N, C-alpha and C positions, 0 to 999 in steps of 0.2 A: 758456608759454615758461619754462624752467627758468633760474634766476638762480643762479650760484654765490656762496656766501657770501663776503664780503671781510673781511680784518682791519682792525679800525679803529686807525689809529696815532695816538698822542698827540704833541703838540708839546711841547717843554720848558716853555713856558709854562703850558700845560693841566696837565702833571704837577706843576709847582710849585704851582699852585692847589690840586690834590688833597692835596699834602703839607701846605701851609697849612691846608687844611680838615680836616686829621687823618682823611682817607679811610683811611690805612694806620696800623696800630699802630706805636708808637715801636720795638719790637723787630723788626719785619718788615725783612728783610735784601733790599732790592729795588734796582734801578736802572733807569733808562730806556735802552734800547738800540734806536737806530733806531725810535723810536716805539712800541715794545713794552716793556711792564713785565715785568721779568725777575726772579725769585727768585734770589738769589744763593746760591752753594754754602755749605754750613756750613762753619765753621773751627774747627780743632782745636788742640792745643797746639803741634804743630810749626809751623804757620802763625802762630799769635799770637806764638811766641818769635821767629820770624825777623822779623816785623814789628817787634816791640819793639826788637830788636837793630839793625835798620836805622835805626830812628827815632833811638836813642840815638847811633849812630855819625854819622849826618847831623847831627843837631842840635848836637852837640859840634864837627864840622868845618867846618860852614858858618857857625855863629854867626848873626850878625845880617845876613848877606849874602842870606839866603833864609827864607822860612817853610816849614817842613816840616809838611804836614798828613797826618794819618793817617786814613784811610778816609772822607775827606771827598769830595764830589761835585765834578766839573768840568763845565762847560757847553759842548755843542757845538750850538748852535741850529740851524745848517743841516742837521745830521745828525740831528736829533731826539733827541739823547741827552745823558743826564746820568749818566754812569758814576761809580762810586765805587772809584778806584785804591786798592790798600793804601797807598801813600804818593805824595804829591806835592810836589815841591820847586818852590816858587813864587817869582816875582820878590817883594821885599819890597813891601808897601803899607801905608800908616799905618792904614787901617781894617781891615787883616787880611781883606780880602774881605767885609766886612759888608754894604757898600751892594750889590755885585753879585758873585757867584761868579767864580772863575777860569775863563779861557777858555784855549784852544790857546797865545795869545801870552803868556799869564802863566806858562806852564809850562816850568821849566828841566829837570825830569827827572820821569818817571812810573815807578814801580815797582809790578808786580805780583807777588805771591808765590804760587806755584802749589804746591798740595799735591793737593787734591781737583779742582781747576778747571784742570787743565794743558790739556786740549783746548779749553775755552772761552775761556781767556785767549790761547792761540795762534791760534785759527781765527775768533774773534769780535772779542775785544778789541783784540789787536794791530792787525788791518787797520782797525777803527774809528779808533784813535789815529794811524794813518798818515794816513788820509783827512781827519782833523781838522787835520793838521799838526803834531802833538807832534813836536818835534825829537829827542827821545831817550827810549827806553822800555828798562827792564830787565826781563825776565822771570826770576824766581829760582825755578828748578826744584828744589824740595826733594828729591822722589823720586830724581832723577837726580844731584843734587849738582853742578848747573851753573847758571850765568848766561847767559842770551842778550842780548846788547846790540844794539838795534835803533836805527839812525840813518838820516838822510836819508829823510824821509817822501816818499811820492809817493801818488797816488790808488790804485794797484794795490798799494801794501804798502811796507814799508821796503826801501831799495835796498841798505843795508848791515846785514848781520846777522852777528854773530859770536858763536860758542859758546864760552864760558870755562869751563876746568876749575880743580881745586883749587890748582894751581901758578900760576894767572894773577893778575893785578891789573887793575883796571879805574879809568879816571878818567873822571868826567862831563866832557863838553864845556863846560859853563858854568863848572867849577871845575878849572882846570888844576893847582891845587896840591893837590887832593885825591885821593889814590891809595888804593884800598881793595884789600886782599888778599881773595881769595874766602874763605878760612877765616873772616875776619871776618864776611862777610856770611852764609855758610852755617851757621857755628857748628861 
């Protein structure tokens, strides 16, 4: 009787134990997505500068009302996932999430900057974030010069998706006083 091979999916706890045991090299760019350890796309200068620009803008404008985390992981235990979004704007917490990492309930805004990872971020990560219940996701599409704003998560994906161009502005739901012009975001 032939038995088909099966993929062994890891839990978030198992993955974190591997990280703690230094199974992976510090420079490995990996994340846990639905139980699978995924190598992340390499990042280049356009991606790095967009992340730096957004980090500076958000830190200045949200101040101490939130924690702006750059390329740190978030935990979605039920989905066996520990992705590393480019930016996560998190509810303030006295320990800065040292005791336990942020979950969907802690996330005010997630941002993925897309340069070489456009398909992966749209087809894999955006639906994952929706299933996790992340209320607002921005996909910054560097090659196209656009920002996709995803809101109202549901198990099948985001119900409200808007594509914004160079003449547009965007205001995160969590910060009604913060309006960004797309040229500020895209550079």
